[in-house]
C-alpha positions in Angstrom: 57.1 125.9 62.3 56.4 126.3 65.8 52.1 124.3 66.0 50.3 122.7 63.9 46.9 122.4 64.2 44.6 120.0 62.6 41.5 122.4 61.3 39.2 119.0 59.7 39.5 115.2 59.5 37.3 113.8 57.4 33.8 116.1 57.2 34.6 116.8 60.6 35.8 120.6 60.7 37.1 122.2 64.5 34.4 125.2 63.4 31.4 122.4 64.2 33.4 121.6 67.7 32.1 122.9 71.1 34.5 123.4 73.7 34.8 121.3 76.5 33.3 124.4 79.1 30.4 124.5 76.4 29.9 120.6 76.5 29.7 121.3 80.4 27.7 123.9 80.0 25.2 122.0 77.9 25.3 119.2 79.8 24.0 120.7 83.4 21.3 122.5 81.5 20.4 119.0 79.6 21.4 120.5 76.0 24.0 118.4 75.6 22.4 116.3 72.9 21.0 118.8 71.1 24.7 119.5 69.9 25.8 115.5 69.6 26.1 113.9 66.1 23.9 110.6 65.8 26.2 107.5 65.5 24.1 107.7 61.7 25.6 110.8 60.5 29.4 110.4 62.3 29.6 106.9 60.3 28.2 108.5 57.2 31.4 108.6 54.9 32.1 104.9 55.9 31.0 102.5 53.4 27.5 100.8 53.8 26.6 97.3 53.7 22.2 97.1 53.4 21.3 93.8 55.2 17.5 91.9 55.0 15.7 91.6 57.8 16.1 88.4 58.4 19.9 88.5 57.9 19.8 91.6 60.6 17.8 90.1 63.2 21.2 87.0 63.3 23.9 89.8 62.5 22.4 91.7 65.3 22.8 88.4 66.9 26.4 88.2 66.3 26.0 85.9 63.9 28.4 86.1 60.9 25.4 86.5 57.3 26.9 86.1 53.7 26.8 89.3 51.7 27.4 90.0 47.8 30.9 89.8 47.6 30.9 93.8 45.2 29.6 94.4 48.7 33.1 94.1 50.3 35.4 96.8 51.9 37.4 95.9 55.0 35.1 97.8 57.5 31.9 98.9 57.1 28.7 100.2 58.3 25.1 98.1 58.4 22.0 99.8 58.2 18.8 97.4 58.3 16.4 97.3 55.0 14.6 101.2 56.4 18.3 102.2 56.9 18.8 101.7 60.5 22.1 102.0 62.0 22.7 98.6 62.7 26.5 98.0 63.7 30.1 98.6 62.5 31.6 95.1 60.9 34.3 93.8 59.5 34.0 91.7 55.6 35.6 88.4 55.8 36.4 86.1 53.0 35.8 82.7 53.7 36.3 79.5 51.6 32.7 79.8 50.6 32.3 83.6 49.9 32.7 86.6 51.6 30.7 87.0 55.3 29.9 90.2 57.4 31.5 89.8 61.1 29.8 91.8 63.7 32.5 93.9 65.0 30.2 96.2 67.1 26.2 96.4 67.6 25.1 99.6 67.4 21.2 98.4 67.2 18.6 101.2 69.2 16.3 99.2 69.3 15.4 95.8 71.0 12.5 94.9 68.1 15.8 94.8 65.6 17.8 92.1 67.4 13.8 90.3 68.4 12.9 90.3 65.0 
């Protein structure tokens, strides 16, 4: 074997990709955003935990929130009650149960954080 080409990673296929030259051209014409996946779509295959509004607010402000142990997976995407992507988080075990610890908050709306 003289070369190896990775044609797919998870749900991402090389047939859906664009070249760097095409990306530059699209960016210069203001159309690159039309060819990008949203964060929500990019993370769609990751296990999800949905938070209630009060927990969403605390969580987006960096506070770990308790969760039901049936939702345990090491790394999860976090959604608010409307299904909007809030963050990527880790589920950690503590003496009193499981908590969801923010790893990267991605909330796009300041209303979510202030709620």
